[in-house]
Structures are given as structure tokens and as C-alpha cells.
Phi, psi and omega in degrees: 000134179286132176277124183267166179236027180212130176297318182297319179295321179296315179297318181296315178298317181301313183289317182293321184265353184051051185223221173219161182215152181240130174239131176244114187252119178262330181247162180290134172249130184307128185293141171285156173297173173312123190214168175225144175222166190273020175232160172286155178225132170247124185240116181246124182267125177267317185256342180071193173094008179241184171229146179242121173261112180236116187053246182252019182240135179246118184249132166289149183247127178240158178305134180090358176282141178234133182243138177244121187231129179266181188284357180251001185257116178288143183207160183205130177268115186274156172060028184290337182276350184264329189227137176295136186216110178272133183204162175241132181235124173256126172256127186231127178285130182304322181296322181294312183292331176290322178294328180280348180279168176231176179298328182271335187230107179267103185287343178262018178306318183295340180263335187256337182274114183228072180289168179300135180081011181300143174243133177286347185263131172250126180264102186281141173288170179300319179294318178295323176298316179298317180294317179301310182293328176299314180295319179298316179298320181292323178297320188266002179238001180270103182230001182272192179306132180082012184300325181295320179288323177297318179304312181294321179295315180292321177303315180298314179298320180299316183280340169294319177299309183298315180292324177297322177295318178300312182295318179298322179294322179293326180286329178230073186296141174251152178292124183255120180265110177241019180285137179283177179279000180229107184299327180295321178293324174303317180293321179294314178301316180298316181296315181301313184289331177282345183232026186296338180274001179249158175299132179228123178240161178298323179297318179297316181295317180299317180293320182295323184259009173058043175224165182285159180296319181295322182289318181294323177294321183291313183289327179293313181294317182292331182273317186262337182089358179224168181274163179299313183294320178295321180295313181299314181297316180297319179295319181294320179290324176302314179293321180298317179299317180296316181293318179297322178294334179277353178096009177290141181297150185300315181297317179296320179299316179305314182289318184289341181265356175088011176287140187284340175202163185293322182297322178292320177298313181300314182295313183293316182295313182297320179296320183281316189267332179101346175222165182288160177303319181296316179294321179298318179297320180295317180296317183292330187250021177292000000 
């Protein structure tokens, strides 16, 4: 398998081929806005030094941290333009990993299991880091006879490792600190997510938290790396994708996600996802 040097290229290959792709990034790639995509993502940090905003949780990133993100979770890597950050990103098509699973072993467990208090971050031990990198190296250097079968075999072993770590963590949970460096922003994030189905404006937030509109925009952007409006839109579309995949009607989804009218929902969803809500629902429920 060819090792790519772009997250966008990895996602595109993954979706087009309904397979998986590996990107190893040594240099900074301009960060996408708060976004959602139709593939699973495994993000492994080699150098650390960033922050990850995933749904309503903001995680500091340290070397050896691994993040598991599904296709309904909006996310954004903050401060990517300020600090060099080496990382490995696996993009995995949901259909492929399900085909590789068995009745006894669900390989997409790490992407679909979201219990209360769930953390997207797995803190790998030194031994687990070595094993992860061993599998990545084997995936990206197998080009001889039987390479296709080796890829699938190594992929299976890799996700048995990742899922085993997830299950082990659930059996022996550790306290996960996802509090931001600004307690006020934590309160704003919590309020937005608890009221995402209602109209939310910057003016409303400023009045609720007794601060000026300019100040609330400034502290939110400096802490999360994205704007309030971009964050709200991404969260609503994330929820919309999940509901549409469950078979909820498009009109009902529009209302439940807090969009003020259908035309705004249609425009925002199509711009973010690439197809209309109706088409997305048809694809998900084929």
C-alpha cells in the first residue's frame, strides 16, 4: 500500500475505493475547518503539541496518543499552522471494516461504542506504540506477491489491537481530563451542545454568559481554534448525518438539529457533505 502525505487524499481514496488508506504527515497540512467525513478515522500523534476538538470535547495531544473518530463526529485540529506536528492518519471505510469483522469479533467496535463518559483518546503504552508503528510499517511496505492479502491480515491485527485497548480501558477506566484551558469556554461548549436543537446566536450566548459579543468570539476562537458559528453548524450536520442514517425523515431531521429553515439546512448540509440530505439518506439506507 502506498503511504500518502495528505489527509484529504487518504479520505478520498478510502471513500472512492471503499477500502482504507494511510497518510503519514511530516509537514503541516493546512487544517480543514470543523468537519465531518464519511469514513472512520484513526489519528496517531508522533510528536504531540496540538489540541483536538471532537464534538464537544477538547483534548490536548501528546506523543503516543491515538484518537478514534467515527463518521458522525465533527472534529477540528487546532493550532496546526503554528507548530510542526508529525502524525499518522488511517482513513477506513465503514463497509470495509464491517466486511472484515466476524460474528465473534466486531472490528469497528472502537468507532461505534460510545458509552457515557467516552473518550476519543487512547493513551498507548510504549509497547503498544511500538506494535502500532510495526503494523503501519508492514502495511506501507508490503508490495510483493500476496500484498493484498497481507494488507487485510495486518489491518485485522491492527484493529484487534486497537479494540483490545478500548475494551481494556472500559474494564479499568481512568479519569480522562478533557477540560479546556478556559472554564468559560467549557460552559459555552456545554450550553451549545445541550441546546443544539434550538436557535443559538452569538448575541444570545453573550447575554447568557454576561460578556460582550466580541469577547465571547475571541475567547472561543483562541481556545478551540474555530469560530462559534462554524462549530454550531458542524455539530448540527454531525447530528443530522447520524439521524438520517437511522432513517429519520429529512424534514424532521432539519427541525431536530436546530436549523431555522429547510433551505438553510439543505445548503449547509450539501456544502459540508457533498450531497443533499435526501441523497445521503438514500445512500445510507440502501
